[in-house]
C-alpha positions in Angstrom: 3.9 56.8 -0.3 5.5 58.1 -3.5 3.9 57.5 -6.9 6.9 55.4 -8.0 6.6 53.0 -5.0 2.8 52.8 -5.5 3.3 51.7 -9.1 5.6 48.8 -8.0 3.1 47.7 -5.3 0.3 47.7 -7.9 2.4 45.6 -10.3 3.4 43.1 -7.5 -0.3 42.9 -6.4 -1.5 42.1 -10.0 1.3 39.5 -10.4 0.3 37.9 -7.0 -3.4 37.8 -7.9 -2.6 36.4 -11.3 -0.5 33.7 -9.7 -3.3 32.7 -7.4 -5.8 32.6 -10.3 -3.4 30.5 -12.3 -3.1 28.0 -9.4 -6.9 27.9 -8.9 -7.9 27.6 -12.5 -5.1 25.2 -13.7 -6.3 21.6 -14.0 -5.3 19.3 -11.2 -2.9 16.5 -12.0 -4.4 13.0 -12.0 -4.0 11.2 -8.7 -2.5 7.8 -9.5 -2.3 6.6 -5.9 -3.4 3.0 -5.3 -6.1 3.9 -2.7 -8.8 1.4 -3.5 -11.2 3.4 -1.2 -14.9 3.6 -2.0 -15.0 7.4 -1.7 -12.2 7.9 -4.2 -13.1 8.6 -7.8 -9.4 8.6 -8.8 -8.2 6.0 -11.3 -7.3 3.5 -8.5 -10.2 4.1 -6.2 -13.2 1.8 -6.1 -16.2 4.1 -6.0 -17.5 2.7 -9.3 -17.4 -0.9 -8.0 -18.9 0.0 -4.7 -21.8 1.8 -6.4 -22.4 -1.3 -8.5 -22.6 -3.7 -5.6 -26.3 -3.2 -5.1 -26.9 -4.4 -8.6 -24.4 -7.3 -8.2 -26.1 -8.4 -5.0 -29.8 -7.4 -5.5 -31.9 -6.9 -2.4 -28.9 -7.3 -0.1 -27.5 -4.7 2.4 -24.1 -3.2 1.8 -22.3 -2.6 5.1 -19.1 -0.5 5.3 -16.6 -1.6 7.9 -14.0 0.9 9.2 -12.6 -1.3 12.0 -10.3 -4.3 12.0 -11.7 -7.8 11.3 -11.3 -8.7 15.0 -13.5 -5.7 16.1 -16.1 -6.3 13.5 -16.5 -10.1 14.0 -15.5 -10.9 17.6 -18.6 -11.8 19.5 -20.9 -11.3 16.5 -22.3 -14.5 15.1 -22.6 -13.0 11.6 -23.9 -15.5 9.0 -25.0 -15.5 5.4 -22.5 -12.8 4.5 -19.8 -11.9 2.1 -16.7 -10.0 3.3 -14.9 -8.1 0.5 -11.3 -6.8 0.8 -9.6 -4.9 -2.1 -6.1 -3.5 -1.5 -2.6 -3.5 -2.8 -1.4 -5.7 0.1 -3.2 -7.7 2.8 -1.5 -8.7 6.0 -4.0 -9.1 8.9 -2.5 -9.9 12.3 -3.0 -13.1 14.3 -6.3 -12.0 16.0 -7.8 -10.7 12.7 -6.8 -13.9 10.9 -8.4 -16.1 13.6 -11.7 -14.2 13.5 -11.7 -14.1 9.6 -11.2 -17.8 9.3 -13.8 -18.5 12.0 -16.2 -16.4 9.9 -15.4 -18.5 6.8 -15.6 -21.7 8.7 -19.2 -21.0 9.8 -20.2 -21.0 6.1 -19.6 -17.4 5.0 -17.6 -16.2 2.0 -14.6 -13.9 1.8 -13.3 -12.2 -1.3 -9.8 -10.8 -1.2 -8.0 -9.0 -4.1 -4.4 -8.0 -3.3 -1.0 -8.0 -5.0 0.9 -9.2 -1.9 0.0 -11.3 1.1 1.9 -11.6 4.4 1.4 -12.3 8.0 -0.6 -15.0 9.7 -3.2 -15.4 7.0 -0.6 -16.0 4.3 1.2 -18.5 6.5 -2.0 -20.4 7.3 -3.1 -20.6 3.7 0.5 -21.0 2.3 0.0 -18.0 0.0 2.8 -16.4 -1.9 2.7 -14.2 -5.0 5.2 -13.2 -7.6 5.1 -11.0 -10.7 6.4 -10.9 -14.3 9.0 -8.6 -15.8 10.3 -8.0 -19.3 14.0 -8.5 -19.7 16.3 -6.4 -21.8 16.5 -9.2 -24.4 12.7 -9.0 -24.8 12.0 -12.4 -23.1 9.3 -12.3 -20.5 10.0 -14.3 -17.3 9.2 -14.2 -13.6 11.0 -12.2 -11.0 12.9 -15.0 -9.5 15.8 -13.9 -11.8 17.4 -10.5 -11.4 19.8 -9.8 -14.2 19.0 -7.5 -17.1 15.6 -6.4 -15.7 14.2 -3.7 -18.1 10.7 -2.8 -17.0 7.4 -4.3 -15.9 5.1 -5.7 -18.6 3.0 -3.0 -20.4 -0.1 -5.2 -20.7 -1.4 -8.5 -19.5 -4.1 -10.9 -20.6 -6.2 -12.9 -18.1 -9.2 -15.2 -18.3 -11.3 -17.7 -16.3 -10.7 -21.4 -16.0 -14.4 -22.4 -15.8 -15.7 -23.0 -19.4 -19.0 -21.3 -18.5 -17.3 -18.1 -17.5 -14.2 -18.2 -19.8 -14.3 -15.6 -22.5 -13.5 -16.5 -26.1 -10.9 -13.7 -26.1 -8.7 -12.9 -23.1 -9.4 -9.8 -21.0 -6.6 -7.3 -21.8 -5.3 -4.7 -19.4 -2.8 -2.3 -21.0 -1.8 0.1 -18.2 -1.1 0.3 -14.5 -1.4 -3.3 -13.5 1.1 -5.7 -12.0 1.1 -9.2 -13.6 1.0 -10.8 -10.1 0.2 -14.5 -9.8 0.3 -17.2 -7.0 3.4 -19.2 -6.9 2.5 -21.0 -3.7 -0.8 -22.2 -2.1 -2.2 -25.3 -0.5 -3.1 -27.5 -3.4 -5.2 -29.9 -1.3 -7.8 -27.2 -0.6 -7.4 -24.8 -3.5 -9.1 -24.6 -6.9 -7.8 -22.5 -9.7 -10.4 -20.1 -11.1 -8.3 -17.7 -13.3 -5.0 -17.6 -15.1 -2.9 -15.2 -17.2 -1.8 -15.8 -20.8 1.4 -17.5 -19.4 -0.7 -20.1 -17.6 0.1 -18.7 -14.1 -2.8 -18.8 -11.6 -4.1 -15.4 -10.4 -7.5 -16.2 -9.1 -8.2 -19.1 -6.6 -10.8 -20.6 -4.4 -9.9 -22.1 -1.0 -12.4 -24.2 1.0 -12.2 -23.6 4.7 -14.7 -25.3 7.0 -18.2 -24.7 5.7 -17.2 -21.6 3.7 -14.9 -20.4 1.0 -12.3 -17.8 0.3 -12.0 -16.3 -3.2 -8.6 -14.7 -3.6 -7.4 -12.6 -6.6 -3.8 -11.4 -7.1 -5.0 -8.5 -9.3 -6.7 -5.8 -7.3 -6.2 -3.3 -10.1 -8.9 -4.9 -12.3 -11.5 -3.9 -9.6 -10.4 -0.2 -9.7 -12.3 2.7 -11.4 -9.7 2.9 -14.2 -10.5 -0.6 -15.5 -14.0 -1.1 -14.2 -15.4 1.7 -16.4 -14.5 -0.3 -19.5 -17.5 -2.4 -20.5 -15.2 -5.3 -21.6 -13.2 -5.4 -18.4 -16.1 -4.8 -16.1 -17.5 -8.1 -17.4 -14.5 -9.8 -15.7 -15.4 -8.1 -12.4 -19.0 -9.2 -12.6 -18.0 -12.8 -13.4 -15.4 -12.9 -10.6 -17.9 -11.6 -8.0 -20.5 -14.1 -9.3 -18.7 -16.8 -7.3 -20.1 -15.1 -4.2 -23.6 -16.1 -3.1 -26.3 -13.4 -3.2 -26.3 -12.4 0.5 -25.4 -9.3 2.5 -22.1 -7.7 1.9 -19.5 -6.4 4.3 -17.2 -4.0 2.5 -13.8 -3.3 4.1 -12.4 0.2 4.3 -10.0 -0.3 7.3 -7.1 -2.0 5.5 -6.9 0.5 2.7 -3.5 2.2 2.0 -5.0 5.7 2.1 -7.1 5.2 5.1 -6.2 7.0 8.3 -7.3 5.1 11.4 -8.3 7.1 14.5 -6.7 4.8 17.0 -5.7 7.6 19.5 -6.9 7.0 23.1 -8.0 10.7 23.1 -11.0 9.8 21.0 -12.6 8.2 24.2 -12.2 11.5 26.0 -13.6 13.6 23.2 -16.6 11.3 22.7 -17.6 11.6 26.4 -18.9 15.1 27.4 -18.1 14.6 31.1 -14.5 13.5 30.4 -14.1 16.3 27.9 -15.2 18.9 30.5 -12.7 17.4 33.0 -10.0 17.5 30.3 -10.6 21.2 29.6 -10.5 22.0 33.3 -7.3 20.2 33.7 -5.7 22.1 30.8 -6.9 25.4 32.2 -5.6 24.6 35.7 -2.2 23.7 34.2 -2.0 27.0 32.3 -3.0 29.1 35.3 -0.4 27.2 37.4 2.3 27.8 34.9 1.5 31.5 34.7 1.5 32.0 38.5 4.5 29.8 39.0 6.5 31.6 36.4 6.1 34.9 38.2 7.1 33.5 41.6 10.3 31.7 40.5 13.6 33.2 39.4 14.1 33.1 35.7 16.3 30.2 34.6 19.8 31.2 33.5 20.2 29.9 30.0 23.0 27.4 29.3 25.1 28.5 26.4 26.0 25.4 24.5 29.1 25.2 22.2 28.6 25.3 18.5 27.9 21.9 17.1 27.7 20.3 13.7 24.1 20.8 12.5 24.4 18.7 9.3 22.8 15.6 10.8 20.0 17.7 12.3 19.4 19.2 8.9 19.3 15.8 7.3 16.9 14.5 10.0 14.6 17.5 9.5 14.5 17.1 5.7 13.9 13.4 6.1 11.0 14.0 8.5 9.4 16.5 6.2 9.5 14.0 3.3 8.1 11.3 5.6 5.3 13.5 6.9 4.4 14.6 3.4 3.9 10.9 2.5 6.4 11.0 -0.3 7.6 7.5 0.4 8.9 6.9 -3.1 11.2 9.9 -2.9 12.7 8.7 0.4 13.1 5.2 -1.0 15.0 6.5 -4.1 17.3 8.5 -1.9 18.0 5.6 0.4 18.8 3.4 -2.6 21.1 6.0 -4.1 23.0 6.4 -0.8 23.3 2.7 -0.4 24.6 2.1 -3.9 27.3 4.9 -3.3 28.2 3.0 -0.1 28.6 -0.3 -2.1 30.8 1.5 -4.7 33.1 3.1 -2.2 33.3 0.1 0.2 33.6 -2.8 -2.3 35.0 -0.9 -5.3 32.4 -2.4 -7.7 30.1 -0.9 -10.3 26.3 -0.9 -9.5 24.9 -0.4 -13.0 23.9 -4.1 -13.5 22.6 -6.5 -10.9 23.6 -9.7 -12.6 24.7 -13.0 -11.0 28.3 -12.1 -11.0 27.6 -8.8 -9.2 25.4 -10.6 -6.6 28.1 -13.3 -6.0 30.9 -10.7 -5.6 28.9 -8.6 -3.1 28.1 -11.8 -1.2 31.8 -12.8 -1.1 33.0 -9.4 -0.1 30.4 -8.8 2.6 30.1 -12.3 4.0 26.3 -12.2 3.6 24.3 -15.0 2.2 23.8 -14.8 -1.6 20.0 -15.2 -1.3 19.8 -12.2 1.0 21.9 -10.1 -1.3 19.8 -11.2 -4.3 16.5 -10.4 -2.5 17.9 -6.9 -1.5 18.8 -5.8 -5.0 15.7 -7.4 -6.5 13.6 -5.3 -4.1 15.6 -2.2 -5.3 14.6 -3.0 -8.9 11.0 -3.5 -7.8 10.8 -0.2 -5.9 12.6 1.8 -8.7 9.9 0.9 -11.3 7.0 1.9 -9.2 5.4 5.3 -9.4 4.5 5.3 -5.7 5.0 2.9 -2.8 3.3 2.4 0.6 4.6 3.1 4.0 5.0 -0.7 4.6 7.2 -1.1 1.5 9.4 1.8 2.6 9.8 0.3 6.1 10.7 -3.1 4.5 13.3 -1.4 2.3 14.8 0.4 5.3 14.9 -2.9 7.3 16.6 -4.8 4.5 19.3 -2.1 4.2 19.9 -1.9 7.9 20.2 -5.7 8.1 22.9 -5.5 5.3 24.9 -3.0 7.3 24.6 -5.1 10.5 25.6 -8.4 8.8 28.4 -6.9 6.7 31.7 -8.3 7.9 33.9 -6.0 5.9 
């Protein structure tokens, strides 16, 4: 090796080592994901609240549940317990809902904090939520309108209804919180426990059988980011004071960031005898393929004609984004592509989703005005979020596909 080449190699090596050190020593960016998991110390984890549960419920056991409600409650006559769910959305299936309501009906308590509710539980309890936006003209109103949406509110004020718990000054949350409230619930069984500064209800109590459900539409207030504030932690303590002092079941299964091990292979790997049989089967298949490959004539390859690989490239790129969990990036690209389709197909501008725009798209496409309104409102909702869940991405894709199918033009 010549001295000149050696010098370049040394320089490249130093640069490479320096780059590695820079990556290792540089501060990690803050993770703003809405995980709500007890293990996460990120702003929107719930490690602080989970650690405080033993003080909120003195002398009581705190049990972590990593399985669906149906698995944890079916066949178990659990009594004198509180079941706590904190997540961005809550949509248990039919079986989970049945077991959860049976659990409440026996006299237990359930506490749920989520921005959005759907599925069988929401239908049974007649729960619907909405949130507030700030319009371009500075007037705050709910999201039932669509035109001139500017941005979500920068801060909200909330308080309790009960005079014994109500604070003299409202609890103020200035960042990273959706002003979500209940716009529908069963008034015959529901009691309002908390409201925002606009008078909209965001914390309710529902009697069911011998027990009660306590439901908040603001899960963000229970996260690490807001709980560490002494002022705002007071709200959390008061909200959880509605639960009786009894053992606690803390849900981790329904969290957005949780990865459930539902593969049937876990049964094999948890059983030594089945695992041995599985390895023998794999070894036998490998030996069979090696011996069989030597005894058979090599397959003559089929030469396929050249084809357009653009769609394959798009599919691969989309798969990489999806596997990386970058749901927001995929959603933004789908919205951009769809708006280009609207401009080219209907010859309309897509800069403002006002009533005139909604009506024109409805007339040109032959699709109901309410469906067009809901689609473009959901675009606005997705655009202002820093991150979205897989469920929200799937919902966006379904709404766009439905538009393509129902478009009569």
